[in-house]
N, C-alpha and C positions, 0 to 999 in steps of 0.2 A: 504494500499500499504506499509505504514511504517513496518507494522508487518511482511509482507511477505518478504520485503527487509531484514529485521532483521534477520528473520528465515533462509533466504537464506545465509546471512554472516555467522551465526552460524554454519550451515551445512558445508560450505566450509573450516571454520576453524577447526572445529572438524575433518573433513575428511582429512585435510591436516596437522593435529596435530600442529596446530599454537596456538600462545598465545591468549585466549580467556577471559582475566581477565576483560576487560571494555565491550565486545561486548554485553553480556546479559543486561547490562544497557539500550543499545539501545532498545532491545526487551521489556523490562519492560516499557520504556517510550511509546512505541508505543502502547502496550496494555492498558496502563493508559489512554492515548488519546482516545482509542476506548471505554474504560469503562465508561468515563465521558461524551461520546456524548449526552446520554439522559437528561442531565442536561443542557448542552450548547446549544444543537440544538434539543429540544424536539419536538415531533410529536404528537400533541393533537388530541383526537377524537372529531367528530362534536359536541357532546354535552358538551364540557369542558367548564367550567366557565370563561376561559381566553376570550372566544369570547362574553361574555356579560359584559366585563370589559370595559364599554364605558363611565364612569364618569356620569351615570344617576342612578335614584333612582329604586331600585328592592326591591321585597320582597322575603327574602332568607329564607329557611328551611335547617338545617343541624345539624350535630352532633359534639360535641367539642371533639378535639383529644388529647389536653393536659390539664395540671393543669393551670387555669387562673391566671395571675399575676395582682396584683393591686398596682397602685402607681400614685401620682399625680392627684388623682380623675378620673383615668383612669384604665379600666380592659382591658388586652389584652389576647387573646388565638387563638388558630389555629382551623378553622371550615372545617370539610368535608362536602361540599355542596351536597345536594340530590334533591332539588327542587328549582324552580325559578319562581316567580310571580304566584304562585298557579297553574300553568301548570302540567299536568299528566306526561309528558316526564321527564324522570330522567335527573340530571345534575351531572357531575363529577368534580373532583378537590378541592384543598385546598385554603382557603383564610385566611389571618390574620385579625381579627376583633378587632377593638379599639372601647370600648364602653365607653361612658362619665358617670361615677358614680361607685359605689362599687357593682360589680357583682361577688365578689370572691365567693360567696356561691355555684356558678356553679361548676361543677366537669366534668372530662372526661366521655364521654358517654351521657351526657345530650343532648337532642334533643330540639333545640331552633329555635324561629322565629324572625326575625327583619325586618325593613325597612331601608334602606340606600343606599347611592352611593357606586357604586364597581368602582374601577379603577385599572389599572395595577401599579405596582411598578415603579417608574421614578427615573431617576438619576438626580443629580444637576451636570450638564456637564461642570467641571472644570478641568484644568491640574492637575494629581495627585489626583483627587477627589475619595472618596470611591465608589465603585461599588455596589451600593444598590440593583441593578437588579439581579446581578450574586449571591449576598449573599442570596436573597429570593428564587432564582431559585433553589440553593444548598439545600435549605430547602424544595424543592417542594411547594413553595408558588408562586402562580402566578398572584394573585390578592389581594387587600386590600379593608377593608370596615370600614366606620365610623359610628357609630350609636349614635343618640342623645337619652337623657333620655325619657323613656316612650314608645320607639318602640319595646324594646327587652322583649321577655318572654319565659318562659321554656315550653315547650309542655310536655315533659315527663322525668322523671329522668333516668339516665343511668342505663342499665340492666347489668352492670358489676357484676360477680359472682366470687366466690371462692378466689383465692389468691389476685387478683387485689382489689376486693372489701374489703377485710380483711386489705390489706396494706393501702388503701386509709382511712379506718375508723380509723386504728391505728394512721397513721400520723396526722390525725385530733385531736385525744386525745392527743398526744405528743404535737402539737402546742398548743393546749387550756391549758395544764399544764405548758408549758413554760411561757406564758403570764400571768398564774395566780401566779407564784411564782418569776418571775424576778422583782427585786427592780426598774428597769428601762428599758424604751422602747429600749433603745440601746443594753443592754446586752440581752434582749429577742429576738431581730432581729439578733443578732450575734449567739446565742444559737440555733435558728430555722435554720440559715443558715449551721451552723456546723453539726447538728444533722439530719435534714430532708430535706436539700437542698432548703429550702423556704427563698429567699433573699428580699422577698417583705418588711419585716419589717426594712430593712436597709436604712436610709435616705440618700439622696445625700450628705449631710454635713458629715455624718459619713464615707461615701466611700471616699470622698475627704481626710479627716484625715488619712485614712488607706493608701491611695495612696501616700500622702505626706511622710508617715513614712515608705514606701517601703514595707508594707505588706499586700497589697491589695490581693494578692494571696491567703491569709489565708481564705478569705470570700468565696471562691468557692471550693468545695469538688473535690480534684484532687488526683494525685499519691502520694502526700505528706502525705495527711490524710489516704489514704488507706494503704500505706506503714507503717505507724507508728502504726495503728491498728493492721495489720498482724504482725507486729514486737512484739508488746506487748503480742500478743496470742501465737506466735511461740517460742519467746525466754524467755518470763517471765512466763506466766500462765501455757502453757502446759507442758514444763519441771518440773515444780514444782508438777503439777498433775500426769503426765503420768509417770514420773520416779518411782512411787510407784510400776508400773506394772513389773513384773519379765519377763513376756513374751515378752514385748516389748524390755526391755533391753537385754535379752539374744539373741534375733532375730536380733537386731540393727535396729528395726522400730522406734526407737523414733523419729528421724529426719523426717521420712515419715509421722507418726501419727501427729506430730506437725504441718507440713505443711498442711495436710488435715484439720485439726481443724482451722488453720488460714485462710485457704481458705473458709471453711463455715462461719466464723465469717465476714470476709470482703464482702462476697456475702450478708450476711443478712444486713450489714451496707449499702452496695450499694442499696440494695432493699428499705430499709426504706428512704434512702436519695433521691430517686426519679431517679436514674440511669440517671443522666445527662451524654452528650458526654463524658466529662472529666472524670467522674467515670467509665463509660464504658471501656475508653482506660486503665485506672489502673487496672480493674478488669481483662481485657485480659492479661496485663503483668503479673499480680499475678497468674492467671491460667497456664500461660506458664512456670512460675518459679516453681509452684507447681508440674506440670507435670515432669519437669526436674528432680526434688529432688525425684520423686516417683520412676524414673526409675534409681536412683542412679548414676546419671551423675553429674558432677561438673559443676554448672551453670556458663555459659558464659554471661556476663551482655550485651556485645554489641550484641551478636546473639539474646539473650532474647528480647532485644529492637527492634531489626530488625524485628523479628517475630511478636511482637505485632503491629509495624506499617504496616507489610504486612498484617495481619488479618484485621485490621481496614479498610485499603485501599481496601481490597476485598470486605467486607461487605458494605462500603459506600464510594466510591471513591472521592467524594467532601471534605471528610474530611481533605485531604491534603491541602485544602485552609482556613481550620478553623483556627482562631487565637489561640484557645486553643490547638488544636492539635500541632501547630509549636512551641508554648511556651513550652509545656510539653517535647516533644521529644528534643528540642535544650537544655532545662535545664538538663534533664537527661542524654542526650548524652554527654555534656560537662563535667559533673560530672564524668560519668564513664571513659571517655577517659582520664580526666585529672588525675584522680587516677591511671589509668593503666600506664600512662606515667611517672608520678613523683614518684610512687612506695611507697607512704605514708601510710605504714601499721604499726600496733603497735607492731609487733614483739614480744620480751619477755618483754615488759615494764610492771612494777608492781607499785602499790601503788599511790604516788603522781605522779610520772613519766607517769603512765598510765592515770591518770585522766588529766594531762596537755596535753598529747598528743591527747585524745579524744576533748578536747575543741579545740586544733588545727585543728583537723580534721573537726569538725563541722564548724569551721570558713571558713576552705577550701571549704567545700560544698557550704556554703553561697556565697562565692567568685565566685566559678565556675558557679553555677546557676545563679548569677547576670551577670557575664560577658557572658556566654552562651546566655542569652536571650536579652542581651543589645541593639543590632540593631533592633530586632523585636519589643521591647517595645517602642524604638523611632519611628519606623516606623508607627506603629498602634496607640499608645498614645501620642506619641511626648512630652513624660515627663519622667524624670528619677530622682529616689530619691537616693542621695548619702549616705542618713541615712540607706539605706536598708541593707546593710551588717552588721552593728552593730545592728540595730533594730530586725533583724531576730534572732540574738543570744539570745535576750531576749524573744521575743513574741513566736517562734517556741516551746521552751520548756513549756512556761506557758500555751499556748493555746492547743497545739497538744499533750502535754504528761500529762497535768494535766486536764484542762478544759474538752476537748473532752472526754478521757477516763472516767472520772468521769459522764459526761452526758450520755455516753453510757451505763455505769453501772447502772445508774439511770433508763434508759430505760428497761434494763433487769430485775432490781428490781421491776419495775412497773408491769411487767407481773405476778410475784409471789406474791408481796406484795405492792399494790398501795401506802400505806401510806409511807413505806421506800422509793419507788422510787421517790415520791413528795418530800420527805425530802432531798434526795440526788440531785435532780435536783436544789432544792432551794440554796443548799450550792454551787453547780456549778455555778449558776447565780451570787451568792455573790462574788465568786472568780473572775469571768469573770468581773463584775462590777469595781472591784480593778484593774485588769489588764488594763481595758479601761482607767483608769486615767492617765497611762503612754503614751498614743498614742499622745495626743497633744504635750507632751514634746518631744518626738522625732521628731515629724512633724515640730517643731519650731526651730530644731538645725540649726547652720550655714551650708550653702551649702547643704540644704536639697533639696526636689523636685523642680524641674525647668524644664520650657518648653524648649525644645531644638529643633534644625532644625531637619528635617526629612531626614534619609539617603535614597539615591536611591537603587534600587535592586542591580546595578552594585556595590556600596559601601559596601552593606551587603554581597554580594559574596566575594569581596577583604577582609572584615573582617574576615569570617570565613576560608578563604583559609589561610590568615597569621596566624590565631589562631591555625589551624591545624598544620602548618608548625613549629610554635614555640614549641607546646607541643610535637610533634614527635622529634624534635631535643634535647629536653630536655631529652625525654626518651631514646633515642639512645645513649645519651652521657655516660650513666652509664652501658651499656651492653657490652659485648664483641663483637669485630668487626666480621663481616661475609658478605659475598657477598650480602645476600638479605637486610641485615641491611644497607650496603653501599649504595646500590640502592635507598633504601627509604630515606637515609640521603641526596643523591643527589636530588631525586625529592622535598624533603621538602625545601632544600636550594633554588632551582629553583623557586618553588611556592612562598616562601617568597620574593624572589627578585622580581619576576614578580609584586606581589601584593604591594610592596613598590612603585615600578615605577608607577603602575597603579594609586595607591592612590595620588601619588604626581603629576601626570598628572590630576587627578580629582580635586585636590586642586586648582591647577592653573586655571583649566576651571571655578570653581565656583568663584574664586577671580576676574575674568574677568567679568562674569555675575553680580556679585554683586557691583564691586567698579570701573572697568576699562572700562566699556562699555561707548561710547561717543553718544548714541542716546536716545531719549525720548521713553519711554515705558508705555503704558496705558493698563491696563487689566480691562474691564468691567465683573465684576464677576456675574455668574449665583447663585443668591440667592433666586430664587423664586419670589413671590410677594414683591419687595423691591429694594433697589439700594446699591450698593457698587462698588467702582473701586479703583484699586492700581495704583499709579503714581510712577514710577521709573525714576527719573532724571538721566542724565548724571553724572556720578561719584559716583553714589550709594545712593544719597539721596532718601528717600522713604516716600511717604505721603499716607494715607488711606482715601478715601472721602467717609464716611458714612460706616455703616456694615451691612445693610440688617437687617433681623429679623421677626420672627414670632409674632403673638399677645402675645402668652404665651411661655416664654422660657424654662419652665419645660416640655412642650411636645417636643419642638425640638429648641436648641440652634444653631442659624446659625453662631455665632462668633465662637464657639467651633468646630462645625462640618463641616463648609464650609470655612469660611474666614481664621482661624488660619492654618489649614493644607495648603492651598494654599500659605499663607506667608512663612510658615516653610519649605514646600517643595521648595521653591525659596531660602532657607538659609536666610531668613530675620526674625532675632528676635527683631531688633531695628527698630521702626517708628520715622522718625524725626518730624512727624506731623500727627495728627489724625483730620480730619474735620468732624464734625457733622453739616450737612446742617441745619436740624431743627430736633426738639426732637419727631417726630412720630416714633412709634414703628418699622415700616419697615424700617427705617434708623438708628435708636438708638439701638434697642435690641441687634443686633450683636456685636456692640462695648463694651457691658458690659464685656464680656470674654476678648477682646483684651486689653482694657486698665487695666484689673486685672491680666493678665498673661504675656503679652509682655512688654518689654521696649518701652514706648513711652515718647519722650521728650517734647512734645508740643500739647496742645488740642486747637482746633479753634471751637468756637461755637458762635451762634448769641446772646446768652444771655437770650434767652426766656426760662424761667424755667416753664416747663410743671408739673402741680402738679399731678405726679403719681409716682409709687414706683421705675419703672425702671429708671427714670430720677434722683430720688434721689439717688439711688445706683450708678449711673454714676457719679454724681458730688461727692458723698463720697468717692469712690474709687480713683478718681483724686487728692483729697485733702489727702487721707491717704498715696498715694505713692509719694506725693510731686511733681506731674507732673506739669510743667508750663501750666497754663491756663489763657492767658491774658484777659482782659476785652475786649468786641467786639471793643469798640472805640480805642483801643491800638494795635489791628491787622494791621500791614501795608496794605496799599490799594494796594500796587504795590511792588514786589520785583523781583529779578533774582536769580535763582537756577541752577548751572551747565550750564550757557548759555541760559535757557529756562525763559521766562518772565511769571510771574503769576500775574494776576490782579484779585482782589476781587471787582467785580462789583456792588454787592447788597447783603444786604440792605444798605441804605444810613446810614451814621454815627449817624443821628438823630432819627433812626427808634424807638428807645425806646419810646419817646414822642409820635411819630406818631401812634405807635401800640396801645397805651393806649387809643387812640380816638375811636377805636372800628371800625366797618365796615370791609371792605375787608382787611385793614392793620392790623387788629387784628387775622385774621385767621393764624394759624401756618404755613400752607403752603406757605404764602406769605411773611414769614420770613426767607425763605431758602437762605442760602449763595449761590451766583453765582460766580463761578470760571471760568476764561479763562486762557488757557495754550498756549503760542506762542512760536514756535521754528522755527526762520528764517521765511520760506514761509509756515509753517504748524501751524494750530491752532485747538483746541478742546474746547468745550464750556459745563460745568457742571452746569445746571439752577436749580437743585433741584428739588422742587415740586411747583414752583410758577405757580400761575394760571393767567388767562387773565389780570385782573386789574394790578397785579404786573408785567407782561409782558409788558403792556402799560408804565408803569411807568419807567420800566428798558430802554426800548427803548428812552424814552425822555432823561434819564440821561447819558446813556452809548453811545448812537449813533453808530458810526462807530467802536467802540471797540467790538462790538457784533459779527461781521463777522468772522466766522469759518467754517474750512472745515468739521469737524465733530461735531454733535450735539447729546449729550445725551438727549433723548426725555424728556421733562418737564413732570413731574408728571405721568409717566410711559404711556405716551401716551393717557391720560384722555382726554375727550371731554372738559373740563374746561381749557385746556392749548393749546399751540401751535397754536396761533392766526395768521393770515395771516400777520399783521402788524410785529409781532415777527420773524416769518420765513423769511420776507423780509430783516429784518436788519441782521438776521443771516446768510442767504443764504447758507445753508449747502450743501455740495456734498454727505454726508451720515448721516443718522440718526440711533442711536442705541437705541433700546427701551429695558429697564429693567423691564421685567414683569414676573409674574408666570404663568405657564402652566394651561389654562382654568382657570383662577383666577376668582373668584366670582364679581369682579368688572368689568369684561368685558374689561380689558385694554390688549392691546391698542385698541382703538375704531376704527371700520372700517372707519369712516368718517375721523378720523385723520389720519389714514394710506393713504387713498386716498388723503388726502391734501398733504402729503409728495410725493407720487408718482406723482401727477399732476405737481410738481416742478421738476421732474426728479432726485430725490434723490435716492441713494441706501439705503436700508432698511435692517438692521440686528436686530435680536431679541433673547434675551437670552432664552426666553422659546422655541425657534426652534433651534437656532444656539448655545446655551450654551455660555461659556465665549467668549469675543470677545477681541483678543489681538491685539494691535496696536503699531507699532514701526516707529519712523520717526528720520532721521539725520536733518531734517529741511526742506526736500523737499517732494515729494509725500510720504504719509504714506503707510507702508504695513500692510493691515488689514487680519487677519487671525481668522476666528471663528472657535471654537473648534469642531463643527459639522457643516458639508457642507449642 
């Protein structure tokens, strides 16, 4: 309907000779919506794997589609399913397989068999959360499977032939050569990423160091690498070699021949590097530029960029929502438009003046790229490196103009003379090892990488609108006046004024939301099988009670991927208090990232020192940051924050001596901090994971203080908690259960849910309703689940 409407409007405007400057955008938008429907609202055939993604165990046979990646003792790859449970009926569709163990010897085209549970991708349903389901759908992945050791085996090797097989074998040889000559694992991992697009050898610690230094983009082959390789071939190697041909010189074909040779070189580089989506985008832009040069047209950077974007979106419409697509075109677009407006060209400068101007231009490129990608970087990664502008001036020349070309020349030499290629690769690895020594220094600079609040889509639009207006006004100031230029200046002034007013209003809104609101706000966060709740007191004081967490943070960091984005999306970078109810992983592990990356003023904990690595890391991070962590006996048992009464009801002050006696008192769950918040006539109780014996002890000690309107179900609704005596004392109107979807513990237990219902309690569950947001000004609470 939108497409028909847009076409009718276009016809009317053309027929009436009206201005149609912006109307085609409506048509493109309508066509884009239609093009992306197969991914947003797919229509599956009856034999599709999605209908078997029921979280039960199946025997799966299929063919590997991509190159498996190995990290943290897990191998991941995409599998095209062909059969299920040994049945003769064929099955279609792709799934992402995570196999525990090193199966990196597998290759695309291999036919495998395994036994494992298949489930559909599922989001953690929180405000501003990452849409994992859509992300997987855009990759045409409709289910996932987890495979334990010993259940996966290869039925037959891939039958790839010709170029694909040759490239795969050659990539393996290059990978082996790099590992054999590199003096350190870090340099081997970086070289493999630069030359063959294999980032599996880059450790999380090294990635973090590159991010803090603002040069993480160098780890992925992108337009920067492609343009540098093409530039070296086209402007350095080809003119030196091709200028010897009188035919090319007399016919004026030198530029065309150089463009074709550069195109062949970068196509070969793209093929060896694995043709990642970012590489494909860069190659499309290079092809467009080469064709323009071949037909002897003056290249227009903006139109070339638009053509590349259009071709990519025609081939794969979901690319629009790809992080790398947005970052690539935002960076290049800002650089091109910035230089076109400022007019910073070398002119007739020579000698030292020319060199200084080139350094200035290079700095400007880094500045424009940083400013152009700033809001997207904050939106997706909620981190910005202030050292990036300076560090790029050092590392781009060293890595992209020295290490990368030498590595590629080593690969070329390896084809002709393997010994020479190996020697050059060794030299490249040694140089890279020296360069890597500088990375920590830049990462430790003052005002370096910092976690920042996450901008909203509205704020991002205002940022780019004001940036366009500023650059346009700068560019128009130096040109002769004319009607069109005056119109554009007028538009730019209006856009800038409206953007400033909009951002001022947005700032006032967020100041109210953070510091001026007079109600109590509680968000029970969907962290899967675990528990985490954000409390926002009147006046802006913030407390985080637990952080959720998976058993292994290397598999999925709940703090980094769920809790921190929710906080930063609410513009919360400072937590006045973090409460660890007890040191079990499903309450503790998500806090590791929070105390390490956000500003935490104070930490409350029971003092139970659980002897595991994560708790030690938690304590060491607190000590290293100088965070106030009072002993349990020194934590006030009652205080008032913004008119809200906070009571620490359990454990008793002498629990240290009591827990040492063993029995139920020695169980970690029964040392949980129990906190009650009361705001006039409204109250909510956070009992942690206390079990039946601790509940009875709590009832004897607290008595009437337990009565609460809302109860966060103790121990995720486990059968070991929520006794009748405890529920009688609390007498809740609503119970909120924090538990994972179809978790292996069976929480919440049906018998416990029935116990709540028998008392007439309203029941909300994070596994079904997502995050639960509660607001109260002291009277009846307003309870809003994220999902109805």
